[in-house]
C-alpha positions, 0 to 999 in steps of 0.5 A: 480539483482534478480538473484544475490544471494549474493546481495539478502542475503546482502539485507535480512540481512540489511533489518532485521537489519534496522527493528530492528532500526525502519528505516522506521520510520525515514522519513516524506513527506511534514511534515508528518511521512510516515513510508515507505522505500525510495525505496518503495516511489520511486517505488510508484512515478514511478507507479503513474506517469506511470498509472496517476490514477484518484483515489488512494484508500489506506487502513491504514492511520497511521500518514497520510504521505502516503496520503499526498504523493499520494495527492502531486503526484496527484497535479502534475498530475492536474485535479480532482484527489482524494485520498481516505484514510480508517482507522478503527481508525483515531486518532484525532491528526492525523486527525487534522494534515491531515486536516490542510495540503495543500494537504488535498484538494485532500483527502477524509477520511473514518473511519471504517473497510476497509472490512465492507460492508458499507465502501466498498460501500462508496469507490465504490461510490467514484471511480464510473465513474473514468477511472483509479483507483489504490489501496494500501493495508496497514492496518491489515496485517493478511491473512484473512483481506488482502484477504478480502481487495483484494476481495473487492478492487482489482476489482475496479482497472482498466486495466494496473493499480495496487493494491499494497499490503504493508508488504508482507515481513512479510512472509519472516521475523522471527516471533520474529519481531512481538511480540503479533501481529497476523501476521507472516509467514503463516498468512501474506499479502503475503500468502493472495496475493497468495491465491487471485491470485489462485482465479483470472487471472486478476492480475499478480505480477510485479516482475520487480519493486521489482527486480529493487529497491531490498529493499522493504517491498512488495515482490510479492506485486506489482500486475498489472491488465492485464485482 
């Protein structure tokens, strides 16, 4: 499917129109808005089952749906598995809903900038001694911020696990979609991914995932640690 140019063109046209319709805002996971495309949810489920991480670190919480999703997957795996969620502003109503959820028993919330040294240090403490660590980056989507997150958190990812960078598709979309947001072409998660890959040989883009699900907000964003 990756080589089917017509399918790729149709997918791009559909994706852009779906963004105009705020398609990703239509879904919930166990009662919380998840703000993801179903294809990416399925892809993350497959990765979690394959890697069976002891800890999943996510930057960017929003309404908490993805935290609940990851926690529910870890609940199925059993054991003392945890999700660490970081956000610069955990709004009170979201915190209340997350803390009241049955899956909160597997979630640790950290409020603060994901790239602040003291926050990075707290996350490092949370994952210390864990055999399998996965990281998901989905906060501020500017090049500099995502690159700083990659430098801080990708080294925590264990061999054969992943750091998944969401919204790399920003690089492939017209700037008109972002209004007054700072991210856009040339200043995006994807530009940060490619800059980071020039700094390290420990990660490779797993193109099999995006090639199989076709519709994704994370083209070039599924990074597997291979060394």
